[in-house]
LOVEXDO-572577 format. One record per residue (C-alpha): residue in three letters; residue number from 0; x, y, z. Coordinates in Angstrom, 3 decimals, decimal comma. Each point is the difference from the previous one (the first is absolute). Layout:
N
(ALA; NUM; (X; Y; Z))
...
This chain:
497
(UNK; 0; (0,988; -4,671; 4,324))
(UNK; 1; (3,039; 1,395; 1,687))
(UNK; 2; (-1,388; 2,138; 3,098))
(UNK; 3; (2,334; -0,405; 2,639))
(UNK; 4; (-3,215; -1,006; 2,155))
(UNK; 5; (0,292; -3,433; -1,769))
(UNK; 6; (3,395; -0,391; 0,356))
(UNK; 7; (1,244; -2,835; 2,166))
(UNK; 8; (2,851; -0,657; 2,821))
(UNK; 9; (2,471; -1,852; -1,030))
(UNK; 10; (1,421; -3,279; 2,665))
(UNK; 11; (3,344; 0,311; 1,319))
(UNK; 12; (1,585; -2,633; -1,477))
(UNK; 13; (0,329; 1,248; -3,934))
(UNK; 14; (3,132; 2,791; 0,138))
(UNK; 15; (-1,039; 3,391; -1,285))
(UNK; 16; (-1,263; 0,839; -3,659))
(UNK; 17; (1,946; 2,664; -2,041))
(UNK; 18; (-3,636; 1,011; -1,098))
(UNK; 19; (-1,299; 0,448; 3,683))
(UNK; 20; (1,070; 2,056; 2,574))
(UNK; 21; (-0,497; -1,728; 3,773))
(UNK; 22; (-0,472; 1,977; 2,682))
(UNK; 23; (0,063; -2,997; 2,383))
(UNK; 24; (-0,986; -3,507; 0,328))
(UNK; 25; (-3,861; -1,140; 1,274))
(UNK; 26; (0,027; -2,998; 1,915))
(UNK; 27; (-1,598; -2,863; -0,809))
(UNK; 28; (-3,999; -0,283; 0,792))
(UNK; 29; (-1,387; -2,072; 2,968))
(UNK; 30; (-2,282; -2,807; -0,916))
(UNK; 31; (-3,342; 1,540; 0,455))
(UNK; 32; (-2,640; -2,642; -0,700))
(UNK; 33; (-3,769; 0,258; -0,016))
(UNK; 34; (-2,987; -1,926; -0,595))
(UNK; 35; (-2,455; -0,008; -2,977))
(UNK; 36; (-2,743; 2,053; 1,287))
(UNK; 37; (-3,609; 1,067; -1,341))
(UNK; 38; (0,863; 2,980; -1,395))
(UNK; 39; (3,117; -0,601; -1,476))
(UNK; 40; (-1,534; -3,042; -2,005))
(UNK; 41; (-2,627; 2,434; -1,361))
(UNK; 42; (1,805; 2,848; -1,020))
(UNK; 43; (2,242; -2,648; -1,921))
(UNK; 44; (-2,873; -1,726; -1,411))
(UNK; 45; (-1,720; 3,264; -0,669))
(UNK; 46; (3,354; 0,957; -2,049))
(UNK; 47; (0,654; -2,670; -1,755))
(UNK; 48; (-3,567; -0,147; -1,295))
(UNK; 49; (-1,013; 3,579; -0,782))
(UNK; 50; (4,058; 0,359; -1,863))
(UNK; 51; (1,899; -2,742; -0,353))
(UNK; 52; (-2,456; -1,996; -1,854))
(UNK; 53; (-1,104; 2,299; -2,340))
(UNK; 54; (3,332; 0,064; -1,688))
(UNK; 55; (-0,229; -3,794; -0,734))
(UNK; 56; (-3,742; 0,534; -0,517))
(UNK; 57; (1,067; 2,742; -2,717))
(UNK; 58; (2,467; -2,427; -1,295))
(UNK; 59; (-2,697; -2,404; -1,367))
(UNK; 60; (-2,803; 2,133; -0,472))
(UNK; 61; (0,316; 0,797; -3,431))
(UNK; 62; (0,632; -3,577; -1,096))
(UNK; 63; (-3,369; -1,424; -0,526))
(UNK; 64; (-1,546; 3,091; -1,459))
(UNK; 65; (2,689; 0,891; -2,627))
(UNK; 66; (-2,364; -0,917; -3,177))
(UNK; 67; (-2,934; 2,469; 1,687))
(UNK; 68; (2,481; 2,680; 0,709))
(UNK; 69; (1,536; -0,015; -3,598))
(UNK; 70; (-3,844; -0,285; -1,014))
(UNK; 71; (-0,867; 2,933; 1,367))
(UNK; 72; (3,118; 2,020; -0,994))
(UNK; 73; (-0,655; -0,816; -3,743))
(UNK; 74; (-4,100; 0,596; 0,795))
(UNK; 75; (1,183; 3,530; 1,273))
(UNK; 76; (2,542; 0,947; -2,852))
(UNK; 77; (-2,402; -1,082; -2,392))
(UNK; 78; (-2,548; 2,407; 1,358))
(UNK; 79; (2,594; 3,065; -0,050))
(UNK; 80; (1,479; -0,349; -3,132))
(UNK; 81; (-2,477; -2,256; -2,022))
(UNK; 82; (2,682; -2,754; -0,020))
(UNK; 83; (1,104; -2,810; 2,210))
(UNK; 84; (3,640; -0,657; 1,284))
(UNK; 85; (2,387; -1,925; -2,134))
(UNK; 86; (1,246; -3,250; 2,172))
(UNK; 87; (3,710; 1,445; 0,289))
(UNK; 88; (-1,570; 3,195; 1,795))
(UNK; 89; (-2,864; -1,527; 1,617))
(UNK; 90; (2,675; -2,867; 1,513))
(UNK; 91; (2,614; 3,208; 0,769))
(UNK; 92; (-3,020; 1,746; 1,706))
(UNK; 93; (-0,566; -2,964; 2,361))
(UNK; 94; (3,719; -0,610; 0,822))
(UNK; 95; (-0,335; 3,563; 0,935))
(UNK; 96; (-2,855; -0,374; 2,186))
(UNK; 97; (1,651; -2,789; 1,964))
(UNK; 98; (3,482; 1,381; 0,177))
(UNK; 99; (-0,445; 3,273; 1,453))
(UNK; 100; (-0,913; -1,552; 3,235))
(UNK; 101; (3,907; -0,797; 0,514))
(UNK; 102; (0,555; 3,826; -1,449))
(UNK; 103; (-2,451; 1,018; 2,969))
(UNK; 104; (2,140; -2,186; 2,241))
(UNK; 105; (3,167; 1,299; -0,540))
(UNK; 106; (-1,551; 3,616; 0,657))
(UNK; 107; (-1,483; -1,376; 3,034))
(UNK; 108; (3,171; -1,457; 1,376))
(UNK; 109; (1,953; 3,128; -0,463))
(UNK; 110; (-2,608; 1,893; 1,917))
(UNK; 111; (0,535; -2,193; 3,161))
(UNK; 112; (2,616; 1,932; 2,096))
(UNK; 113; (-1,681; 3,294; -0,517))
(UNK; 114; (-3,802; -1,051; 1,007))
(UNK; 115; (1,194; -2,289; 2,757))
(UNK; 116; (2,096; 3,163; 1,365))
(UNK; 117; (-3,169; 2,160; -0,221))
(UNK; 118; (-2,766; -1,892; 0,886))
(UNK; 119; (1,473; -3,158; 1,611))
(UNK; 120; (-0,479; -3,558; -0,786))
(UNK; 121; (-3,791; -0,025; 1,731))
(UNK; 122; (-0,708; 3,279; -2,135))
(UNK; 123; (1,593; -1,077; -3,337))
(UNK; 124; (-2,106; -3,167; 0,072))
(UNK; 125; (-2,943; 1,657; 0,649))
(UNK; 126; (0,351; 2,549; -2,822))
(UNK; 127; (0,858; -2,506; -2,130))
(UNK; 128; (-2,978; -1,826; 0,366))
(UNK; 129; (-1,534; 3,173; -1,899))
(UNK; 130; (1,379; -0,551; -2,901))
(UNK; 131; (-0,956; -3,594; -0,787))
(UNK; 132; (-3,821; 1,699; 0,358))
(UNK; 133; (1,077; 2,516; -2,598))
(UNK; 134; (0,828; -2,672; -2,444))
(UNK; 135; (-2,806; -2,279; 1,182))
(UNK; 136; (-2,061; 3,071; -1,124))
(UNK; 137; (1,474; 0,564; -3,389))
(UNK; 138; (-0,025; -3,575; -0,980))
(UNK; 139; (-3,436; -0,831; 0,981))
(UNK; 140; (-1,286; 3,012; -2,213))
(UNK; 141; (1,973; -0,695; -3,156))
(UNK; 142; (-2,329; -1,770; -1,881))
(UNK; 143; (-2,993; 2,553; 0,590))
(UNK; 144; (2,753; 3,029; -0,528))
(UNK; 145; (1,111; -1,500; -3,221))
(UNK; 146; (3,699; 0,572; 1,378))
(UNK; 147; (2,435; -2,523; -0,164))
(UNK; 148; (2,523; 2,560; 1,202))
(UNK; 149; (-1,782; -0,601; 3,699))
(UNK; 150; (0,735; -3,383; -0,184))
(UNK; 151; (3,862; 0,873; -0,632))
(UNK; 152; (0,231; 2,480; 2,476))
(UNK; 153; (-1,901; -1,939; 2,562))
(UNK; 154; (2,782; -2,996; -0,381))
(UNK; 155; (2,568; 2,423; 0,245))
(UNK; 156; (-1,498; 1,615; 3,513))
(UNK; 157; (0,095; -3,499; 0,926))
(UNK; 158; (3,308; -0,845; -0,964))
(UNK; 159; (0,945; 3,392; 2,007))
(UNK; 160; (-2,061; -1,498; 3,141))
(UNK; 161; (2,016; -3,313; -0,383))
(UNK; 162; (3,612; 1,571; 0,199))
(UNK; 163; (-1,172; 1,691; 2,942))
(UNK; 164; (-1,391; -2,613; 1,921))
(UNK; 165; (2,722; -2,847; -0,835))
(UNK; 166; (2,460; 2,384; 2,089))
(UNK; 167; (-2,235; 1,406; 2,337))
(UNK; 168; (-1,857; -3,195; 1,351))
(UNK; 169; (3,131; -1,652; 1,105))
(UNK; 170; (1,450; 2,654; 1,466))
(UNK; 171; (-3,022; 1,028; 1,978))
(UNK; 172; (-0,179; -3,464; 1,105))
(UNK; 173; (3,618; -0,569; 0,480))
(UNK; 174; (-0,180; 3,053; 2,399))
(UNK; 175; (-2,692; -0,809; 1,830))
(UNK; 176; (0,403; -3,929; 0,884))
(UNK; 177; (1,956; -1,310; 2,779))
(UNK; 178; (3,255; -1,854; -1,322))
(UNK; 179; (-0,779; -3,045; 0,568))
(UNK; 180; (-3,408; 0,080; -2,288))
(UNK; 181; (1,551; 2,185; -2,752))
(UNK; 182; (0,843; -2,961; -1,980))
(UNK; 183; (-3,859; -1,358; 0,242))
(UNK; 184; (-1,445; 3,184; -0,810))
(UNK; 185; (2,236; 0,902; -2,346))
(UNK; 186; (-1,100; -3,316; -2,926))
(UNK; 187; (-3,505; 1,100; 0,620))
(UNK; 188; (0,630; 2,535; -2,603))
(UNK; 189; (1,532; -2,049; -2,473))
(UNK; 190; (-2,813; -2,693; 0,668))
(UNK; 191; (-2,997; 2,844; -0,629))
(UNK; 192; (1,742; 0,617; -3,191))
(UNK; 193; (-0,612; -3,665; -1,043))
(UNK; 194; (-3,175; 0,098; 1,051))
(UNK; 195; (-0,684; 2,901; -2,221))
(UNK; 196; (1,037; -1,507; -3,004))
(UNK; 197; (-1,869; -2,999; 0,965))
(UNK; 198; (-3,093; 2,275; 0,848))
(UNK; 199; (0,016; 1,667; -3,354))
(UNK; 200; (0,061; -3,176; -2,155))
(UNK; 201; (-3,050; -1,290; 2,176))
(UNK; 202; (-1,710; 2,898; -0,720))
(UNK; 203; (0,782; 0,244; -3,603))
(UNK; 204; (-1,954; -3,524; -0,721))
(UNK; 205; (-2,781; 0,453; -2,441))
(UNK; 206; (-2,557; -0,992; 3,035))
(UNK; 207; (0,972; 3,335; 2,033))
(UNK; 208; (1,375; 3,078; -1,863))
(UNK; 209; (1,807; -1,608; -2,805))
(UNK; 210; (-2,619; 1,043; -2,372))
(UNK; 211; (-0,024; 3,058; -2,548))
(UNK; 212; (-2,600; 2,353; 2,104))
(UNK; 213; (2,208; -0,777; 3,015))
(UNK; 214; (3,421; 1,038; -0,641))
(UNK; 215; (0,154; 3,431; 1,357))
(UNK; 216; (-1,587; -1,496; 3,178))
(UNK; 217; (2,141; -2,376; 0,284))
(UNK; 218; (3,240; 2,563; -0,920))
(UNK; 219; (-1,658; 2,184; 2,945))
(UNK; 220; (-0,270; -2,604; 2,774))
(UNK; 221; (2,962; 1,436; 1,510))
(UNK; 222; (-1,672; 2,710; 1,315))
(UNK; 223; (-1,567; -2,539; 2,477))
(UNK; 224; (2,849; -0,893; 2,219))
(UNK; 225; (1,516; 3,844; -0,195))
(UNK; 226; (-3,247; 1,104; 1,455))
(UNK; 227; (0,115; -2,446; 2,885))
(UNK; 228; (3,249; 0,844; 0,694))
(UNK; 229; (-0,653; 3,702; 0,027))
(UNK; 230; (-2,911; -0,673; 2,436))
(UNK; 231; (1,694; -1,978; 2,379))
(UNK; 232; (3,561; 1,040; -0,076))
(UNK; 233; (-0,586; 3,161; 1,912))
(UNK; 234; (-0,607; -2,617; 3,268))
(UNK; 235; (3,709; -0,842; 0,107))
(UNK; 236; (2,884; 2,081; 0,805))
(UNK; 237; (2,833; 1,380; -1,780))
(UNK; 238; (3,664; -1,351; 0,133))
(UNK; 239; (1,051; 0,735; 3,465))
(UNK; 240; (3,741; 0,125; -1,882))
(UNK; 241; (-1,236; 2,744; -2,165))
(UNK; 242; (-1,676; 1,775; 3,256))
(UNK; 243; (2,907; -0,108; 1,904))
(UNK; 244; (3,272; -0,043; -2,165))
(UNK; 245; (-1,325; 2,500; -2,962))
(UNK; 246; (-2,423; 2,373; 1,806))
(UNK; 247; (1,334; -0,604; 3,597))
(UNK; 248; (-3,624; -0,709; 1,445))
(UNK; 249; (0,560; -2,265; 3,207))
(UNK; 250; (-3,339; 0,432; 1,431))
(UNK; 251; (-1,292; -1,400; -3,865))
(UNK; 252; (2,131; -2,447; -0,317))
(UNK; 253; (-0,536; -1,545; 3,288))
(UNK; 254; (-3,870; -0,154; -0,469))
(UNK; 255; (0,470; -1,421; -3,132))
(UNK; 256; (2,493; -3,275; 1,491))
(UNK; 257; (-2,503; -0,445; 2,510))
(UNK; 258; (-2,607; -0,283; -2,584))
(UNK; 259; (1,782; -2,589; -2,277))
(UNK; 260; (2,203; -2,117; 2,642))
(UNK; 261; (-3,214; -0,365; 2,546))
(UNK; 262; (2,028; 1,355; 3,047))
(UNK; 263; (0,551; 2,985; 1,994))
(UNK; 264; (3,830; -0,755; 0,655))
(UNK; 265; (1,587; 1,026; -3,344))
(UNK; 266; (2,917; 2,232; 1,521))
(UNK; 267; (2,693; -2,578; -0,969))
(UNK; 268; (-1,640; 0,043; -4,090))
(UNK; 269; (0,401; 3,970; 1,107))
(UNK; 270; (3,713; -0,238; 1,016))
(UNK; 271; (0,655; -2,098; -3,216))
(UNK; 272; (-1,521; 2,835; -2,107))
(UNK; 273; (1,720; 2,544; 1,306))
(UNK; 274; (3,611; -1,656; -0,498))
(UNK; 275; (-0,844; -0,469; -3,695))
(UNK; 276; (-0,748; 3,912; 0,319))
(UNK; 277; (3,391; 0,770; 1,104))
(UNK; 278; (1,635; -2,656; -2,474))
(UNK; 279; (-1,578; 1,635; -3,342))
(UNK; 280; (2,573; 2,627; 0,572))
(UNK; 281; (2,656; -2,129; -0,762))
(UNK; 282; (-0,710; -0,465; -3,460))
(UNK; 283; (-0,208; 2,564; -2,878))
(UNK; 284; (-2,019; -1,202; -3,246))
(UNK; 285; (1,493; -0,352; -2,912))
(UNK; 286; (-1,362; 0,427; -3,486))
(UNK; 287; (-1,085; -2,454; -2,426))
(UNK; 288; (3,109; 1,445; -2,274))
(UNK; 289; (2,002; -0,293; 2,776))
(UNK; 290; (-0,755; -3,422; 0,552))
(UNK; 291; (0,164; -0,824; -3,649))
(UNK; 292; (3,850; 1,305; -0,362))
(UNK; 293; (0,987; -1,648; 3,283))
(UNK; 294; (2,498; -2,950; -0,720))
(UNK; 295; (-0,406; -2,073; 2,869))
(UNK; 296; (-3,609; -0,992; 0,033))
(UNK; 297; (-0,174; -0,023; -4,016))
(UNK; 298; (-0,536; -3,957; -0,015))
(UNK; 299; (-3,133; 1,026; 2,428))
(UNK; 300; (-1,105; 2,691; -2,492))
(UNK; 301; (0,162; -2,363; -2,573))
(UNK; 302; (-2,126; -2,973; 1,571))
(UNK; 303; (-2,563; 2,669; 0,991))
(UNK; 304; (-0,145; 0,862; -3,802))
(UNK; 305; (-0,005; -3,085; -1,653))
(UNK; 306; (-2,449; -2,198; 2,698))
(UNK; 307; (-2,497; 2,783; -0,273))
(UNK; 308; (-0,214; -0,111; -4,035))
(UNK; 309; (0,764; -3,849; 0,236))
(UNK; 310; (-3,128; -0,480; 1,710))
(UNK; 311; (-2,321; 2,171; -2,191))
(UNK; 312; (1,553; -1,220; -3,266))
(UNK; 313; (-0,014; -3,174; 0,881))
(UNK; 314; (-3,736; 0,062; -1,307))
(UNK; 315; (-1,966; 0,003; 3,320))
(UNK; 316; (-1,953; 2,856; -0,576))
(UNK; 317; (-1,067; -0,926; -3,433))
(UNK; 318; (-1,150; -2,834; 1,239))
(UNK; 319; (-2,270; 1,733; 2,479))
(UNK; 320; (-1,181; 2,302; -2,414))
(UNK; 321; (-0,276; -2,264; -2,814))
(UNK; 322; (-1,088; -3,396; 1,461))
(UNK; 323; (-3,062; -0,404; -2,219))
(UNK; 324; (2,006; 0,585; -3,099))
(UNK; 325; (2,880; -2,256; 0,744))
(UNK; 326; (-2,446; -2,811; 0,507))
(UNK; 327; (-1,447; 0,906; -3,001))
(UNK; 328; (2,795; -0,107; -2,044))
(UNK; 329; (0,896; -3,287; 1,612))
(UNK; 330; (-3,139; -1,571; -1,149))
(UNK; 331; (-2,248; -0,268; 2,601))
(UNK; 332; (-3,725; 0,197; -0,963))
(UNK; 333; (-1,543; 3,585; 0,691))
(UNK; 334; (-2,353; -1,392; 2,211))
(UNK; 335; (2,592; -1,653; 2,681))
(UNK; 336; (2,188; 3,039; 0,339))
(UNK; 337; (-1,791; 1,939; 2,796))
(UNK; 338; (-0,267; -2,844; 2,174))
(UNK; 339; (3,553; -0,947; -1,042))
(UNK; 340; (1,418; 3,516; 1,025))
(UNK; 341; (-1,755; -0,352; 3,138))
(UNK; 342; (2,102; -3,416; 0,389))
(UNK; 343; (3,105; 1,873; -0,006))
(UNK; 344; (-1,059; 2,834; 2,200))
(UNK; 345; (-0,861; -2,852; 2,735))
(UNK; 346; (2,938; -1,793; -0,363))
(UNK; 347; (2,001; 3,456; 0,296))
(UNK; 348; (-1,437; 0,806; 3,540))
(UNK; 349; (0,946; -3,225; 1,034))
(UNK; 350; (3,633; 0,570; -1,145))
(UNK; 351; (0,249; 2,996; 1,326))
(UNK; 352; (-1,349; -1,435; 3,485))
(UNK; 353; (2,413; -2,400; -0,249))
(UNK; 354; (2,924; 2,015; -1,264))
(UNK; 355; (-1,016; 2,330; 2,982))
(UNK; 356; (0,437; -2,497; 2,764))
(UNK; 357; (3,236; -2,338; -1,338))
(UNK; 358; (2,216; 3,530; -0,979))
(UNK; 359; (0,801; 0,534; 3,666))
(UNK; 360; (1,533; -3,705; 0,084))
(UNK; 361; (1,272; -0,350; -2,975))
(UNK; 362; (1,526; 3,739; -0,672))
(UNK; 363; (-0,941; 2,225; -2,850))
(UNK; 364; (2,881; -0,845; -2,220))
(UNK; 365; (-0,649; -3,558; -0,589))
(UNK; 366; (-3,611; 0,763; -0,791))
(UNK; 367; (1,036; 2,978; -2,534))
(UNK; 368; (2,541; -2,022; -1,679))
(UNK; 369; (-2,623; -3,277; -0,482))
(UNK; 370; (-2,743; 2,537; -0,852))
(UNK; 371; (1,555; 1,787; -2,979))
(UNK; 372; (1,502; -3,756; -1,039))
(UNK; 373; (-3,378; -1,200; 0,120))
(UNK; 374; (-1,724; 2,530; -1,727))
(UNK; 375; (2,620; 0,182; -2,622))
(UNK; 376; (-0,411; -4,040; -0,745))
(UNK; 377; (-3,801; 0,410; -0,260))
(UNK; 378; (0,078; 2,997; -2,252))
(UNK; 379; (2,463; -2,097; -2,225))
(UNK; 380; (-2,895; -2,611; 0,434))
(UNK; 381; (-2,490; 2,134; -1,354))
(UNK; 382; (2,294; 1,012; -2,962))
(UNK; 383; (0,029; -3,796; -0,713))
(UNK; 384; (-3,703; -0,436; 0,044))
(UNK; 385; (-0,822; 3,120; -2,009))
(UNK; 386; (2,199; -1,656; -3,014))
(UNK; 387; (-1,343; -3,589; 0,707))
(UNK; 388; (-3,522; 0,588; 0,856))
(UNK; 389; (-1,172; -0,203; -3,700))
(UNK; 390; (1,277; -3,229; -0,178))
(UNK; 391; (-0,606; -1,381; 3,251))
(UNK; 392; (-3,387; 1,134; 0,972))
(UNK; 393; (0,715; -1,143; 4,126))
(UNK; 394; (2,842; 2,729; -0,371))
(UNK; 395; (-2,575; 2,556; 1,329))
(UNK; 396; (-0,563; -1,562; 3,409))
(UNK; 397; (4,230; -0,179; 0,370))
(UNK; 398; (-0,461; 3,966; -0,797))
(UNK; 399; (-2,276; 0,574; 2,844))
(UNK; 400; (1,699; -1,987; 2,300))
(UNK; 401; (3,383; 1,921; -0,836))
(UNK; 402; (-1,710; 3,312; 0,523))
(UNK; 403; (-1,295; -1,239; 3,816))
(UNK; 404; (3,670; -0,721; 0,199))
(UNK; 405; (0,931; 3,184; -0,749))
(UNK; 406; (-2,130; 1,590; 2,385))
(UNK; 407; (0,636; -2,122; 2,609))
(UNK; 408; (3,787; 0,035; -0,085))
(UNK; 409; (-0,477; 3,918; 0,172))
(UNK; 410; (-2,419; 0,236; 2,832))
(UNK; 411; (1,886; -2,387; 2,541))
(UNK; 412; (3,455; 1,569; -1,232))
(UNK; 413; (0,463; 3,143; -1,672))
(UNK; 414; (-3,743; 1,387; 0,946))
(UNK; 415; (0,978; -0,243; 3,515))
(UNK; 416; (2,113; 3,092; -0,333))
(UNK; 417; (-2,743; 1,619; -1,583))
(UNK; 418; (-0,924; 2,611; 2,450))
(UNK; 419; (3,601; 0,047; 1,527))
(UNK; 420; (1,484; 0,992; -4,111))
(UNK; 421; (-2,686; 3,006; 0,411))
(UNK; 422; (0,218; 1,449; 2,968))
(UNK; 423; (0,482; -2,608; 2,932))
(UNK; 424; (3,660; 1,086; 0,405))
(UNK; 425; (-1,565; 3,174; 1,573))
(UNK; 426; (-0,885; -1,608; 3,317))
(UNK; 427; (1,961; 0,568; 2,993))
(UNK; 428; (3,474; -2,216; 0,174))
(UNK; 429; (0,063; -2,398; 2,556))
(UNK; 430; (2,676; -1,586; 2,397))
(UNK; 431; (2,183; -2,531; -0,787))
(UNK; 432; (-1,524; -3,529; 0,718))
(UNK; 433; (-3,833; 1,497; 0,064))
(UNK; 434; (-2,607; -1,556; -2,287))
(UNK; 435; (-1,764; 2,811; -1,622))
(UNK; 436; (-1,779; 0,502; -3,250))
(UNK; 437; (1,863; -1,163; -2,955))
(UNK; 438; (2,527; 2,175; -0,937))
(UNK; 439; (0,273; 0,877; -3,837))
(UNK; 440; (0,987; -3,127; -2,603))
(UNK; 441; (0,249; 3,309; -2,845))
(UNK; 442; (1,759; 2,666; 2,379))
(UNK; 443; (3,411; -1,350; 1,605))
(UNK; 444; (0,200; 0,796; 3,680))
(UNK; 445; (3,035; 1,956; -0,393))
(UNK; 446; (0,234; 1,636; 3,360))
(UNK; 447; (2,518; 3,305; -1,047))
(UNK; 448; (-3,020; 0,949; -2,373))
(UNK; 449; (-3,534; 1,197; 1,250))
(UNK; 450; (-2,980; -2,258; -1,406))
(UNK; 451; (-2,050; 2,628; -1,514))
(UNK; 452; (3,304; 0,556; -2,858))
(UNK; 453; (-0,102; -3,571; -0,587))
(UNK; 454; (-3,813; 0,561; -0,146))
(UNK; 455; (-0,013; 2,498; -2,420))
(UNK; 456; (2,844; -2,046; -2,350))
(UNK; 457; (-2,505; -2,719; 0,163))
(UNK; 458; (-3,024; 1,609; -0,986))
(UNK; 459; (1,429; 1,569; -2,890))
(UNK; 460; (0,725; -3,426; -1,178))
(UNK; 461; (-3,194; -2,087; 1,231))
(UNK; 462; (-2,698; 2,147; -1,565))
(UNK; 463; (1,268; 0,967; -3,428))
(UNK; 464; (0,968; -3,760; -0,784))
(UNK; 465; (-3,689; -0,694; 0,918))
(UNK; 466; (-1,349; 2,449; -2,665))
(UNK; 467; (2,620; -1,026; -2,415))
(UNK; 468; (-1,033; -4,078; 0,566))
(UNK; 469; (-4,051; 1,129; 0,153))
(UNK; 470; (0,113; 2,260; -3,213))
(UNK; 471; (2,205; -1,980; -2,290))
(UNK; 472; (-1,357; -3,443; 0,275))
(UNK; 473; (-3,435; 0,711; -1,909))
(UNK; 474; (2,125; 1,249; -2,884))
(UNK; 475; (1,748; -3,070; -0,240))
(UNK; 476; (-0,424; -2,601; -2,054))
(UNK; 477; (-1,418; -2,810; 1,722))
(UNK; 478; (2,337; -2,945; -1,281))
(UNK; 479; (2,709; 2,397; 1,673))
(UNK; 480; (-1,666; 1,375; 2,983))
(UNK; 481; (1,206; -3,337; 2,520))
(UNK; 482; (3,690; 0,236; -1,881))
(UNK; 483; (0,204; 2,981; 0,520))
(UNK; 484; (-0,727; 0,122; 4,068))
(UNK; 485; (2,431; -2,547; 0,299))
(UNK; 486; (2,496; 2,041; -0,759))
(UNK; 487; (0,349; 2,311; 3,296))
(UNK; 488; (-0,766; -2,624; 2,397))
(UNK; 489; (3,500; -1,582; -0,382))
(UNK; 490; (2,107; 2,588; 1,362))
(UNK; 491; (-2,029; -0,038; 3,156))
(UNK; 492; (1,204; -2,610; 1,676))
(UNK; 493; (3,736; 0,889; -0,458))
(UNK; 494; (-0,919; 3,094; 1,283))
(UNK; 495; (-1,731; -1,763; 3,396))
(UNK; 496; (3,486; -1,995; 0,145))
């Protein structure tokens, strides 16, 4: 992750850092604006639909078919060994199916630096779509072949794809978009993540793919957006910045800029990228170990670790993975659970849109503090509802409202930094005062240290914490699930402060 090609130039104001070696001071970039062209909007929608949306879909796709998948595991085990699985090992096997997605994401995030340096941003997105086709095939034919291993391996591969694309999509969009449009285009992947969760909840309804015979197809639907991206992505160019700075292909960069910007006069943009190329020699990339040992950025390192871990252990991914089980434990009638889940998904999309359009006005710090506080309050409310639902039946509806509050609080606050915390920070920096794509909430804007190093630290905290949250919850006693989720949420507002 620490390739020199991804290192960022330092502005002229901060003093030299002891871990970096400056050879010169790059000049501030000119304010180059552009208009939203059809090719630029089309490629943004394509990669958001074919890559980012699949992350949200895979978060929620294992929720509604949980009982069917467990029954398949039990039946296959009985055919092989002559007896079924006890409840404990069966739950453990299913939790492995859920949590291995995050382990695959960790592996994918650690491969990003090597992939984008070798194949480029465009090439990495195209090759990663092949992973989804492979995973979809494995999961689609797992029941016919009586192989639960194919489901688990397929989930791991989808996680690998998400770990790659959550980093490469913002990087690609940040490098092809004009500065004045990076803020708008940078928000679209996060909106599509919410849409992916919502699509999984809608397709999981009993009237659609929520029946027992359709669950392999339900898991394999991810192959459709990936196929569309694979077919159409060749119509769009590679990142001009990658072509010029890392491949020294001036002609290719010029043609790519003319294609996405819709103008023949791209000399000013080329000059800006050449200035950036010269500034890259002023920074020496440092390792993660050097970063962790540096006392001058100790608080930034602590903030990255605590906020990333706090977001995952707050229980938000457990809600997406096990929404139906949570509502079932809260006492919601079985027939109403799928539709209640879809309602929460719709509220999530609306909350995500509200957060996206207010984050620039209100700022990231107030939103992330408010979001974490709202999540902690609602988690406390769920705990109280579980304790009182026997004496007060109407408490089940309060529990549903609290779940909605957790999701809304996350999407309007911390969730706006989701794509930032998993790769948005690798996009090129902007000059002071320029309105660009969102800088990360979860990776600090600490100028002396290159973003790839911060990103490595964030990924090492993000994905293992997601795996822990998704694997431990099924094995927690129902009466304690909300209470245990409440604890990690409390440190997060203090870290945001």
